[in-house]
N, CA, C, O and the ligand as a Tripos MOL2 file, in Angstrom:
@<TRIPOS>MOLECULE
protein
  281   279    71     0     0
PROTEIN
NO_CHARGES

@<TRIPOS>ATOM
      1 N          31.3530   41.1800   56.2020 N.3       1 MET1
      2 CA         30.7980   40.3350   57.2670 C.3       1 MET1
      3 C          29.6390   41.0080   58.1510 C.2       1 MET1
      4 O          29.8990   41.9180   58.9380 O.2       1 MET1
      5 N          28.5560   40.5850   58.0000 N.am      2 ASN2
      6 CA         27.5250   41.0240   58.8190 C.3       2 ASN2
      7 C          26.9250   39.9210   59.4810 C.2       2 ASN2
      8 O          25.7310   40.0840   59.7300 O.2       2 ASN2
      9 N          27.4230   38.8530   59.8310 N.am      3 ALA3
     10 CA         26.9700   37.8180   60.5020 C.3       3 ALA3
     11 C          26.4460   38.1120   61.8240 C.2       3 ALA3
     12 O          27.0640   38.9420   62.4910 O.2       3 ALA3
     13 N          25.3620   37.5450   62.3320 N.am      4 ARG4
     14 CA         24.7830   37.9100   63.5190 C.3       4 ARG4
     15 C          24.9050   36.6820   64.4000 C.2       4 ARG4
     16 O          24.8100   35.5170   64.0130 O.2       4 ARG4
     17 N          25.1390   37.1230   65.7010 N.am      5 PRO5
     18 CA         25.2510   35.9310   66.8060 C.3       5 PRO5
     19 C          23.8840   35.5910   67.0480 C.2       5 PRO5
     20 O          22.9230   36.3150   66.7880 O.2       5 PRO5
     21 N          23.8370   34.2520   67.6490 N.am      6 CYS6
     22 CA         22.6770   33.5980   68.2400 C.3       6 CYS6
     23 C          22.3480   34.4280   69.4580 C.2       6 CYS6
     24 O          23.1840   34.8980   70.2300 O.2       6 CYS6
     25 N          20.9460   34.5620   69.5500 N.am      7 THR7
     26 CA         20.5380   35.5140   70.6940 C.3       7 THR7
     27 C          20.1500   34.8660   72.0730 C.2       7 THR7
     28 O          19.6680   35.4770   73.0260 O.2       7 THR7
     29 N          20.4530   33.4750   72.0130 N.am      8 LYS8
     30 CA         20.4200   32.8020   73.2150 C.3       8 LYS8
     31 C          21.3800   33.1600   74.1390 C.2       8 LYS8
     32 O          22.5420   33.2750   73.7490 O.2       8 LYS8
     33 N          21.0630   33.3810   75.4420 N.am      9 VAL9
     34 CA         22.1740   33.8000   76.3550 C.3       9 VAL9
     35 C          23.3680   32.7750   76.4950 C.2       9 VAL9
     36 O          23.1360   31.5720   76.6100 O.2       9 VAL9
     37 N          24.4610   33.2080   76.4850 N.am     10 ALA10
     38 CA         25.6930   32.3240   76.6190 C.3      10 ALA10
     39 C          26.0360   31.5520   75.4670 C.2      10 ALA10
     40 O          26.8940   30.6710   75.5150 O.2      10 ALA10
     41 N          25.3290   31.8780   74.3150 N.am     11 CYS11
     42 CA         25.5530   31.1110   73.0710 C.3      11 CYS11
     43 C          26.3710   32.1410   72.0790 C.2      11 CYS11
     44 O          26.0670   33.3170   71.8800 O.2      11 CYS11
     45 N          27.4090   31.4700   71.5410 N.am     12 HIS12
     46 CA         28.2120   32.4410   70.6650 C.3      12 HIS12
     47 C          28.2090   31.9170   69.3640 C.2      12 HIS12
     48 O          29.1490   32.3130   68.6750 O.2      12 HIS12
     49 N          27.4560   31.1710   68.8470 N.am     13 GLU13
     50 CA         27.3400   30.5610   67.5890 C.3      13 GLU13
     51 C          26.7960   31.5830   66.5840 C.2      13 GLU13
     52 O          26.0400   32.4850   66.9460 O.2      13 GLU13
     53 N          27.1950   31.4240   65.3120 N.am     14 GLU14
     54 CA         26.5370   32.3550   64.3010 C.3      14 GLU14
     55 C          25.1230   31.8050   64.0480 C.2      14 GLU14
     56 O          24.8370   30.6080   64.0020 O.2      14 GLU14
     57 N          24.2950   32.8130   63.8940 N.am     15 ALA15
     58 CA         22.8570   32.5430   63.6190 C.3      15 ALA15
     59 C          22.5010   32.2090   62.3440 C.2      15 ALA15
     60 O          22.9050   32.9380   61.4370 O.2      15 ALA15
     61 N          21.8330   31.2670   62.0890 N.am     16 VAL16
     62 CA         21.2480   30.8120   60.8380 C.3      16 VAL16
     63 C          19.9020   31.0370   60.3280 C.2      16 VAL16
     64 O          19.5220   31.1810   59.1660 O.2      16 VAL16
     65 N          19.1370   31.0400   61.6250 N.am     17 SER17
     66 CA         17.5960   31.0440   61.4040 C.3      17 SER17
     67 C          17.1800   32.2380   62.2300 C.2      17 SER17
     68 O          17.8130   32.6660   63.1940 O.2      17 SER17
     69 N          16.0710   32.7250   61.7640 N.am     18 THR18
     70 CA         15.1950   33.6820   62.4800 C.3      18 THR18
     71 C          13.9270   33.2490   62.8410 C.2      18 THR18
     72 O          13.2080   32.5660   62.1110 O.2      18 THR18
     73 N          13.6340   33.6440   63.9820 N.am     19 LEU19
     74 CA         12.5050   32.9510   64.7220 C.3      19 LEU19
     75 C          11.5010   34.2510   64.9210 C.2      19 LEU19
     76 O          11.9380   35.3100   65.3730 O.2      19 LEU19
     77 N          10.0730   34.0710   64.5300 N.am     20 THR20
     78 CA          9.3170   35.4120   64.7110 C.3      20 THR20
     79 C           7.9160   34.6420   65.3340 C.2      20 THR20
     80 O           7.3600   33.6510   64.8590 O.2      20 THR20
     81 N           7.5610   35.3580   66.4520 N.am     21 TYR21
     82 CA          6.4670   34.8570   67.1020 C.3      21 TYR21
     83 C           5.2180   35.6130   66.5570 C.2      21 TYR21
     84 O           5.1700   36.8400   66.4790 O.2      21 TYR21
     85 N           4.2660   34.8160   66.2050 N.am     22 VAL22
     86 CA          2.8960   35.5590   65.6730 C.3      22 VAL22
     87 C           1.9500   35.1030   66.5480 C.2      22 VAL22
     88 O           1.3220   34.0540   66.4090 O.2      22 VAL22
     89 N           1.8350   35.9370   67.5130 N.am     23 TYR23
     90 CA          0.9210   35.9710   68.5660 C.3      23 TYR23
     91 C          -0.7150   35.7800   68.2600 C.2      23 TYR23
     92 O          -1.4570   35.1040   68.9720 O.2      23 TYR23
     93 N          -1.0830   36.4260   67.1940 N.am     24 ALA24
     94 CA         -2.3150   36.3500   66.7970 C.3      24 ALA24
     95 C          -2.7830   34.6820   66.2930 C.2      24 ALA24
     96 O          -3.9120   34.2020   66.3890 O.2      24 ALA24
     97 N          -1.8190   34.1550   65.8650 N.am     25 ASP25
     98 CA         -1.8630   32.6890   65.4460 C.3      25 ASP25
     99 C          -1.3210   31.7070   66.3580 C.2      25 ASP25
    100 O          -1.4870   30.5270   66.0500 O.2      25 ASP25
    101 N          -0.6560   32.0030   67.5040 N.am     26 SER26
    102 CA         -0.0320   31.1740   68.4200 C.3      26 SER26
    103 C           0.9570   30.2750   67.5830 C.2      26 SER26
    104 O           1.0470   29.0520   67.6790 O.2      26 SER26
    105 N           1.6690   31.0810   66.7620 N.am     27 THR27
    106 CA          2.6690   30.2000   65.8720 C.3      27 THR27
    107 C           4.0920   30.6500   66.0420 C.2      27 THR27
    108 O           4.2450   31.8540   66.2470 O.2      27 THR27
    109 N           5.0670   29.9520   65.9950 N.am     28 VAL28
    110 CA          6.2800   30.2650   66.0490 C.3      28 VAL28
    111 C           6.7890   30.0120   64.6010 C.2      28 VAL28
    112 O           6.7200   28.8810   64.1200 O.2      28 VAL28
    113 N           7.3170   31.0980   63.8820 N.am     29 VAL29
    114 CA          7.6430   30.8510   62.4220 C.3      29 VAL29
    115 C           9.2290   30.7920   62.5330 C.2      29 VAL29
    116 O           9.8860   31.7190   63.0070 O.2      29 VAL29
    117 N           9.7990   29.5700   62.0320 N.am     30 VAL30
    118 CA         11.1370   29.4770   61.8360 C.3      30 VAL30
    119 C          11.6310   29.5460   60.5160 C.2      30 VAL30
    120 O          11.3760   28.6870   59.6720 O.2      30 VAL30
    121 N          12.4520   30.7140   60.2760 N.am     31 GLY31
    122 CA         12.6830   30.7520   58.5920 C.3      31 GLY31
    123 C          14.2400   30.9290   58.5420 C.2      31 GLY31
    124 O          14.9900   30.8590   59.5160 O.2      31 GLY31
    125 N          14.5840   31.1600   57.2930 N.am     32 PRO32
    126 CA         16.0180   31.4960   57.1480 C.3      32 PRO32
    127 C          16.4870   32.7300   57.8290 C.2      32 PRO32
    128 O          15.5900   33.4570   58.2550 O.2      32 PRO32
    129 N          17.5670   33.0660   57.9960 N.am     33 LEU33
    130 CA         17.9820   34.4040   58.8480 C.3      33 LEU33
    131 C          17.5380   35.3870   57.7400 C.2      33 LEU33
    132 O          17.7840   35.3160   56.5360 O.2      33 LEU33
    133 N          16.7570   36.4120   58.4810 N.am     34 SER34
    134 CA         16.3830   37.6890   57.7760 C.3      34 SER34
    135 C          17.3850   38.6260   57.4820 C.2      34 SER34
    136 O          18.4520   38.7290   58.0870 O.2      34 SER34
    137 N          16.9700   39.3740   56.4400 N.am     35 ASP35
    138 CA         18.0820   40.1020   55.7920 C.3      35 ASP35
    139 C          18.3940   41.4600   56.9000 C.2      35 ASP35
    140 O          19.4230   42.0560   57.2160 O.2      35 ASP35
    141 N          17.3000   41.5600   57.1950 N.am     36 ARG36
    142 CA         17.4000   42.7790   58.5150 C.3      36 ARG36
    143 C          16.8630   42.4970   59.7510 C.2      36 ARG36
    144 O          15.9500   41.6710   59.7770 O.2      36 ARG36
    145 N          17.2220   42.9930   60.7610 N.am     37 VAL37
    146 CA         16.8230   42.6440   62.0220 C.3      37 VAL37
    147 C          15.4910   43.1010   62.3900 C.2      37 VAL37
    148 O          15.1940   44.2960   62.3550 O.2      37 VAL37
    149 N          14.5470   42.0360   62.7980 N.am     38 GLU38
    150 CA         13.2260   42.3320   62.8370 C.3      38 GLU38
    151 C          12.8330   42.5750   64.3330 C.2      38 GLU38
    152 O          13.3150   41.7990   65.1580 O.2      38 GLU38
    153 N          12.0400   43.5340   64.7460 N.am     39 PRO39
    154 CA         11.8960   43.9190   66.0690 C.3      39 PRO39
    155 C          11.2730   42.9140   66.7950 C.2      39 PRO39
    156 O          11.4440   42.9750   68.0130 O.2      39 PRO39
    157 N          10.6020   42.0150   66.3700 N.am     40 HIS40
    158 CA         10.1300   40.8640   67.3120 C.3      40 HIS40
    159 C          10.5690   39.4610   66.7460 C.2      40 HIS40
    160 O           9.9150   38.4370   66.9450 O.2      40 HIS40
    161 N          11.7750   39.5140   66.0000 N.am     41 GLY41
    162 CA         12.4070   38.3940   65.5890 C.3      41 GLY41
    163 C          13.6280   37.9460   66.5840 C.2      41 GLY41
    164 O          14.2010   38.7600   67.3080 O.2      41 GLY41
    165 N          13.9120   36.7480   66.5400 N.am     42 TYR42
    166 CA         14.9530   36.1940   67.3250 C.3      42 TYR42
    167 C          16.0340   35.4140   66.3330 C.2      42 TYR42
    168 O          15.6440   34.5260   65.5760 O.2      42 TYR42
    169 N          17.2200   35.7620   66.3920 N.am     43 ASP43
    170 CA         18.3140   35.0390   65.6630 C.3      43 ASP43
    171 C          18.6210   33.8770   66.4810 C.2      43 ASP43
    172 O          18.7860   34.0180   67.6920 O.2      43 ASP43
    173 N          18.7320   32.4910   65.7980 N.am     44 LEU44
    174 CA         19.2110   31.5840   66.3830 C.3      44 LEU44
    175 C          20.2910   30.6300   65.6010 C.2      44 LEU44
    176 O          20.2040   30.5530   64.3760 O.2      44 LEU44
    177 N          21.1860   29.9900   66.2160 N.am     45 CYS45
    178 CA         22.0820   29.3550   65.5630 C.3      45 CYS45
    179 C          21.3840   28.0930   65.0990 C.2      45 CYS45
    180 O          20.1850   27.9670   65.3480 O.2      45 CYS45
    181 N          22.0950   27.0710   64.3880 N.am     46 ALA46
    182 CA         21.3870   25.7970   63.8750 C.3      46 ALA46
    183 C          20.8380   24.9160   65.1470 C.2      46 ALA46
    184 O          19.7490   24.3440   65.1850 O.2      46 ALA46
    185 N          21.7640   24.9320   66.1080 N.am     47 ARG47
    186 CA         21.5080   23.9900   67.1770 C.3      47 ARG47
    187 C          20.2830   24.5050   67.9710 C.2      47 ARG47
    188 O          19.3760   23.7350   68.2880 O.2      47 ARG47
    189 N          20.2720   25.7000   68.2560 N.am     48 HIS48
    190 CA         19.0210   26.2920   69.1100 C.3      48 HIS48
    191 C          17.7300   26.1810   68.3300 C.2      48 HIS48
    192 O          16.6420   25.9610   68.8630 O.2      48 HIS48
    193 N          17.9650   26.3880   66.7290 N.am     49 ALA49
    194 CA         16.6370   26.3700   66.0450 C.3      49 ALA49
    195 C          16.0850   24.9710   66.0470 C.2      49 ALA49
    196 O          14.8850   24.7130   66.1360 O.2      49 ALA49
    197 N          17.0570   24.0840   65.9420 N.am     50 SER50
    198 CA         16.6290   22.6070   65.9470 C.3      50 SER50
    199 C          16.0940   22.0680   67.0780 C.2      50 SER50
    200 O          15.3740   21.0700   67.0450 O.2      50 SER50
    201 N          16.4700   22.8170   68.3690 N.am     51 SER51
    202 CA         16.2590   22.1390   69.6710 C.3      51 SER51
    203 C          15.0190   23.1700   70.2450 C.2      51 SER51
    204 O          14.8070   23.2710   71.4530 O.2      51 SER51
    205 N          14.3360   23.8180   69.3660 N.am     52 LEU52
    206 CA         13.4490   24.9780   69.7960 C.3      52 LEU52
    207 C          12.2190   24.3570   70.6000 C.2      52 LEU52
    208 O          11.5940   23.3760   70.1980 O.2      52 LEU52
    209 N          11.9900   24.9330   71.5940 N.am     53 SER53
    210 CA         10.5780   24.7180   72.4860 C.3      53 SER53
    211 C           9.7910   25.8030   72.4400 C.2      53 SER53
    212 O          10.2270   26.9430   72.6060 O.2      53 SER53
    213 N           8.5700   25.5210   72.2090 N.am     54 VAL54
    214 CA          7.4790   26.6170   72.3490 C.3      54 VAL54
    215 C           6.5330   26.4650   73.3330 C.2      54 VAL54
    216 O           6.3310   25.3640   73.8460 O.2      54 VAL54
    217 N           5.8610   27.5720   73.6880 N.am     55 PRO55
    218 CA          4.8080   27.3910   74.7410 C.3      55 PRO55
    219 C           3.8250   26.4600   74.4580 C.2      55 PRO55
    220 O           3.6100   26.1710   73.2810 O.2      55 PRO55
    221 N           3.0750   25.8470   75.5210 N.am     56 GLN56
    222 CA          2.0290   24.9610   75.2820 C.3      56 GLN56
    223 C           0.9970   25.5150   74.4100 C.2      56 GLN56
    224 O           0.5990   26.6700   74.5600 O.2      56 GLN56
    225 N           0.4900   24.6340   73.3880 N.am     57 GLY57
    226 CA         -0.6380   25.5120   72.6610 C.3      57 GLY57
    227 C          -0.1890   25.9480   71.4550 C.2      57 GLY57
    228 O          -1.0150   26.0820   70.5520 O.2      57 GLY57
    229 N           1.2480   26.2600   71.2100 N.am     58 TRP58
    230 CA          1.6390   26.8820   70.1450 C.3      58 TRP58
    231 C           2.0290   25.9170   69.1410 C.2      58 TRP58
    232 O           2.2290   24.7780   69.5630 O.2      58 TRP58
    233 N           2.1930   26.1400   67.8090 N.am     59 GLN59
    234 CA          2.7350   25.3670   66.7750 C.3      59 GLN59
    235 C           3.9030   26.0480   66.2840 C.2      59 GLN59
    236 O           4.1020   27.2420   66.5080 O.2      59 GLN59
    237 N           4.7540   25.2450   65.5560 N.am     60 VAL60
    238 CA          5.8290   25.8150   65.0040 C.3      60 VAL60
    239 C           5.6890   25.5200   63.4920 C.2      60 VAL60
    240 O           5.3180   24.4220   63.0790 O.2      60 VAL60
    241 N           6.0180   26.5950   62.6630 N.am     61 LEU61
    242 CA          5.9080   26.5790   61.3160 C.3      61 LEU61
    243 C           7.4290   26.7930   60.8770 C.2      61 LEU61
    244 O           8.0100   27.8110   61.2510 O.2      61 LEU61
    245 N           8.0810   25.8390   60.0860 N.am     62 ARG62
    246 CA          9.3440   25.7980   59.6310 C.3      62 ARG62
    247 C           9.2380   26.0520   58.0420 C.2      62 ARG62
    248 O           8.6470   25.3440   57.2270 O.2      62 ARG62
    249 N           9.9920   27.2980   57.7930 N.am     63 ARG63
    250 CA          9.9120   27.6690   56.4700 C.3      63 ARG63
    251 C          11.2950   27.2310   55.8420 C.2      63 ARG63
    252 O          12.3500   27.7960   56.1340 O.2      63 ARG63
    253 N          11.2100   26.2820   55.0430 N.am     64 VAL64
    254 CA         12.5650   25.8610   54.4710 C.3      64 VAL64
    255 C          12.9740   26.6410   53.0710 C.2      64 VAL64
    256 O          12.1400   27.1500   52.3220 O.2      64 VAL64
    257 N          14.1420   26.6450   52.8880 N.am     65 VAL65
    258 CA         14.5800   27.3840   51.6630 C.3      65 VAL65
    259 C          14.5180   26.3470   50.3550 C.2      65 VAL65
    260 O          15.1770   25.3080   50.3080 O.2      65 VAL65
    261 N          13.7570   26.7310   49.4660 N.am     66 LEU66
    262 CA         13.4500   26.0360   48.1350 C.3      66 LEU66
    263 C          14.7660   25.8450   47.4360 C.2      66 LEU66
    264 O          15.6240   26.7250   47.5020 O.2      66 LEU66
    265 N          14.9570   24.7420   46.7770 N.am     67 GLY67
    266 CA         16.0020   24.5520   45.9070 C.3      67 GLY67
    267 C          17.0680   23.6070   46.4510 C.2      67 GLY67
    268 O          18.0160   23.3340   45.7150 O.2      67 GLY67
    269 N          17.0040   23.1440   47.5340 N.am     68 HIS68
    270 CA         17.8220   22.0750   48.1280 C.3      68 HIS68
    271 C          16.9230   20.9610   48.4920 C.2      68 HIS68
    272 O          16.8200   20.6280   49.6720 O.2      68 HIS68
    273 N          16.2340   20.3360   47.5130 N.am     69 ASP69
    274 CA         15.3860   19.2170   47.7210 C.3      69 ASP69
    275 C          15.9800   17.8060   47.5500 C.2      69 ASP69
    276 O          15.6340   17.0140   46.6730 O.2      69 ASP69
    277 N          16.9250   17.5820   48.5020 N.am     70 ASN70
    278 CA         17.3810   15.9720   48.4320 C.3      70 ASN70
    279 C          17.6500   15.5960   49.6990 C.2      70 ASN70
    280 O          18.0130   14.4450   49.9380 O.2      70 ASN70
    281 ZN         22.5980   29.2010   69.8700 Zn       71 ZN71
@<TRIPOS>BOND
     1     1     2 1
     2     2     3 1
     3     3     4 2
     4     3     5 am
     5     5     6 1
     6     6     7 1
     7     7     8 2
     8     7     9 am
     9     9    10 1
    10    10    11 1
    11    11    12 2
    12    11    13 am
    13    13    14 1
    14    14    15 1
    15    15    16 2
    16    15    17 am
    17    17    18 1
    18    18    19 1
    19    19    20 2
    20    19    21 am
    21    21    22 1
    22    22    23 1
    23    23    24 2
    24    23    25 am
    25    25    26 1
    26    26    27 1
    27    27    28 2
    28    27    29 am
    29    29    30 1
    30    30    31 1
    31    31    32 2
    32    31    33 am
    33    33    34 1
    34    34    35 1
    35    35    36 2
    36    35    37 am
    37    37    38 1
    38    38    39 1
    39    39    40 2
    40    39    41 am
    41    41    42 1
    42    42    43 1
    43    43    44 2
    44    43    45 am
    45    45    46 1
    46    46    47 1
    47    47    48 2
    48    47    49 am
    49    49    50 1
    50    50    51 1
    51    51    52 2
    52    51    53 am
    53    53    54 1
    54    54    55 1
    55    55    56 2
    56    55    57 am
    57    57    58 1
    58    58    59 1
    59    59    60 2
    60    59    61 am
    61    61    62 1
    62    62    63 1
    63    63    64 2
    64    63    65 am
    65    65    66 1
    66    66    67 1
    67    67    68 2
    68    67    69 am
    69    69    70 1
    70    70    71 1
    71    71    72 2
    72    71    73 am
    73    73    74 1
    74    74    75 1
    75    75    76 2
    76    75    77 am
    77    77    78 1
    78    78    79 1
    79    79    80 2
    80    79    81 am
    81    81    82 1
    82    82    83 1
    83    83    84 2
    84    83    85 am
    85    85    86 1
    86    86    87 1
    87    87    88 2
    88    87    89 am
    89    89    90 1
    90    90    91 1
    91    91    92 2
    92    91    93 am
    93    93    94 1
    94    94    95 1
    95    95    96 2
    96    95    97 am
    97    97    98 1
    98    98    99 1
    99    99   100 2
   100    99   101 am
   101   101   102 1
   102   102   103 1
   103   103   104 2
   104   103   105 am
   105   105   106 1
   106   106   107 1
   107   107   108 2
   108   107   109 am
   109   109   110 1
   110   110   111 1
   111   111   112 2
   112   111   113 am
   113   113   114 1
   114   114   115 1
   115   115   116 2
   116   115   117 am
   117   117   118 1
   118   118   119 1
   119   119   120 2
   120   119   121 am
   121   121   122 1
   122   122   123 1
   123   123   124 2
   124   123   125 am
   125   125   126 1
   126   126   127 1
   127   127   128 2
   128   127   129 am
   129   129   130 1
   130   130   131 1
   131   131   132 2
   132   131   133 am
   133   133   134 1
   134   134   135 1
   135   135   136 2
   136   135   137 am
   137   137   138 1
   138   138   139 1
   139   139   140 2
   140   139   141 am
   141   141   142 1
   142   142   143 1
   143   143   144 2
   144   143   145 am
   145   145   146 1
   146   146   147 1
   147   147   148 2
   148   147   149 am
   149   149   150 1
   150   150   151 1
   151   151   152 2
   152   151   153 am
   153   153   154 1
   154   154   155 1
   155   155   156 2
   156   155   157 am
   157   157   158 1
   158   158   159 1
   159   159   160 2
   160   159   161 am
   161   161   162 1
   162   162   163 1
   163   163   164 2
   164   163   165 am
   165   165   166 1
   166   166   167 1
   167   167   168 2
   168   167   169 am
   169   169   170 1
   170   170   171 1
   171   171   172 2
   172   171   173 am
   173   173   174 1
   174   174   175 1
   175   175   176 2
   176   175   177 am
   177   177   178 1
   178   178   179 1
   179   179   180 2
   180   179   181 am
   181   181   182 1
   182   182   183 1
   183   183   184 2
   184   183   185 am
   185   185   186 1
   186   186   187 1
   187   187   188 2
   188   187   189 am
   189   189   190 1
   190   190   191 1
   191   191   192 2
   192   191   193 am
   193   193   194 1
   194   194   195 1
   195   195   196 2
   196   195   197 am
   197   197   198 1
   198   198   199 1
   199   199   200 2
   200   199   201 am
   201   201   202 1
   202   202   203 1
   203   203   204 2
   204   203   205 am
   205   205   206 1
   206   206   207 1
   207   207   208 2
   208   207   209 am
   209   209   210 1
   210   210   211 1
   211   211   212 2
   212   211   213 am
   213   213   214 1
   214   214   215 1
   215   215   216 2
   216   215   217 am
   217   217   218 1
   218   218   219 1
   219   219   220 2
   220   219   221 am
   221   221   222 1
   222   222   223 1
   223   223   224 2
   224   223   225 am
   225   225   226 1
   226   226   227 1
   227   227   228 2
   228   227   229 am
   229   229   230 1
   230   230   231 1
   231   231   232 2
   232   231   233 am
   233   233   234 1
   234   234   235 1
   235   235   236 2
   236   235   237 am
   237   237   238 1
   238   238   239 1
   239   239   240 2
   240   239   241 am
   241   241   242 1
   242   242   243 1
   243   243   244 2
   244   243   245 am
   245   245   246 1
   246   246   247 1
   247   247   248 2
   248   247   249 am
   249   249   250 1
   250   250   251 1
   251   251   252 2
   252   251   253 am
   253   253   254 1
   254   254   255 1
   255   255   256 2
   256   255   257 am
   257   257   258 1
   258   258   259 1
   259   259   260 2
   260   259   261 am
   261   261   262 1
   262   262   263 1
   263   263   264 2
   264   263   265 am
   265   265   266 1
   266   266   267 1
   267   267   268 2
   268   267   269 am
   269   269   270 1
   270   270   271 1
   271   271   272 2
   272   271   273 am
   273   273   274 1
   274   274   275 1
   275   275   276 2
   276   275   277 am
   277   277   278 1
   278   278   279 1
   279   279   280 2
@<TRIPOS>SUBSTRUCTURE
     1 MET1         2 RESIDUE 1 A MET
     2 ASN2         6 RESIDUE 1 A ASN
     3 ALA3        10 RESIDUE 1 A ALA
     4 ARG4        14 RESIDUE 1 A ARG
     5 PRO5        18 RESIDUE 1 A PRO
     6 CYS6        22 RESIDUE 1 A CYS
     7 THR7        26 RESIDUE 1 A THR
     8 LYS8        30 RESIDUE 1 A LYS
     9 VAL9        34 RESIDUE 1 A VAL
    10 ALA10       38 RESIDUE 1 A ALA
    11 CYS11       42 RESIDUE 1 A CYS
    12 HIS12       46 RESIDUE 1 A HIS
    13 GLU13       50 RESIDUE 1 A GLU
    14 GLU14       54 RESIDUE 1 A GLU
    15 ALA15       58 RESIDUE 1 A ALA
    16 VAL16       62 RESIDUE 1 A VAL
    17 SER17       66 RESIDUE 1 A SER
    18 THR18       70 RESIDUE 1 A THR
    19 LEU19       74 RESIDUE 1 A LEU
    20 THR20       78 RESIDUE 1 A THR
    21 TYR21       82 RESIDUE 1 A TYR
    22 VAL22       86 RESIDUE 1 A VAL
    23 TYR23       90 RESIDUE 1 A TYR
    24 ALA24       94 RESIDUE 1 A ALA
    25 ASP25       98 RESIDUE 1 A ASP
    26 SER26      102 RESIDUE 1 A SER
    27 THR27      106 RESIDUE 1 A THR
    28 VAL28      110 RESIDUE 1 A VAL
    29 VAL29      114 RESIDUE 1 A VAL
    30 VAL30      118 RESIDUE 1 A VAL
    31 GLY31      122 RESIDUE 1 A GLY
    32 PRO32      126 RESIDUE 1 A PRO
    33 LEU33      130 RESIDUE 1 A LEU
    34 SER34      134 RESIDUE 1 A SER
    35 ASP35      138 RESIDUE 1 A ASP
    36 ARG36      142 RESIDUE 1 A ARG
    37 VAL37      146 RESIDUE 1 A VAL
    38 GLU38      150 RESIDUE 1 A GLU
    39 PRO39      154 RESIDUE 1 A PRO
    40 HIS40      158 RESIDUE 1 A HIS
    41 GLY41      162 RESIDUE 1 A GLY
    42 TYR42      166 RESIDUE 1 A TYR
    43 ASP43      170 RESIDUE 1 A ASP
    44 LEU44      174 RESIDUE 1 A LEU
    45 CYS45      178 RESIDUE 1 A CYS
    46 ALA46      182 RESIDUE 1 A ALA
    47 ARG47      186 RESIDUE 1 A ARG
    48 HIS48      190 RESIDUE 1 A HIS
    49 ALA49      194 RESIDUE 1 A ALA
    50 SER50      198 RESIDUE 1 A SER
    51 SER51      202 RESIDUE 1 A SER
    52 LEU52      206 RESIDUE 1 A LEU
    53 SER53      210 RESIDUE 1 A SER
    54 VAL54      214 RESIDUE 1 A VAL
    55 PRO55      218 RESIDUE 1 A PRO
    56 GLN56      222 RESIDUE 1 A GLN
    57 GLY57      226 RESIDUE 1 A GLY
    58 TRP58      230 RESIDUE 1 A TRP
    59 GLN59      234 RESIDUE 1 A GLN
    60 VAL60      238 RESIDUE 1 A VAL
    61 LEU61      242 RESIDUE 1 A LEU
    62 ARG62      246 RESIDUE 1 A ARG
    63 ARG63      250 RESIDUE 1 A ARG
    64 VAL64      254 RESIDUE 1 A VAL
    65 VAL65      258 RESIDUE 1 A VAL
    66 LEU66      262 RESIDUE 1 A LEU
    67 GLY67      266 RESIDUE 1 A GLY
    68 HIS68      270 RESIDUE 1 A HIS
    69 ASP69      274 RESIDUE 1 A ASP
    70 ASN70      278 RESIDUE 1 A ASN
    71 ZN71       281 GROUP 0 **** ****
């Protein structure tokens, strides 16, 4: 068991996505949970990953896992 919790305060759901802020491109990358903890990454549960809000002027890039194309 190496499940990690959501990093949102007061949320105790299991994280399923990792958020990474790419400051140079003003982009927030949402991808599958990373294998290792990244220094600038934030682990989020499904609910918080889908209700994500980003700073004005930023864009969200969602990386989906290939192979589940239905
Ligand atoms: Zn959460």
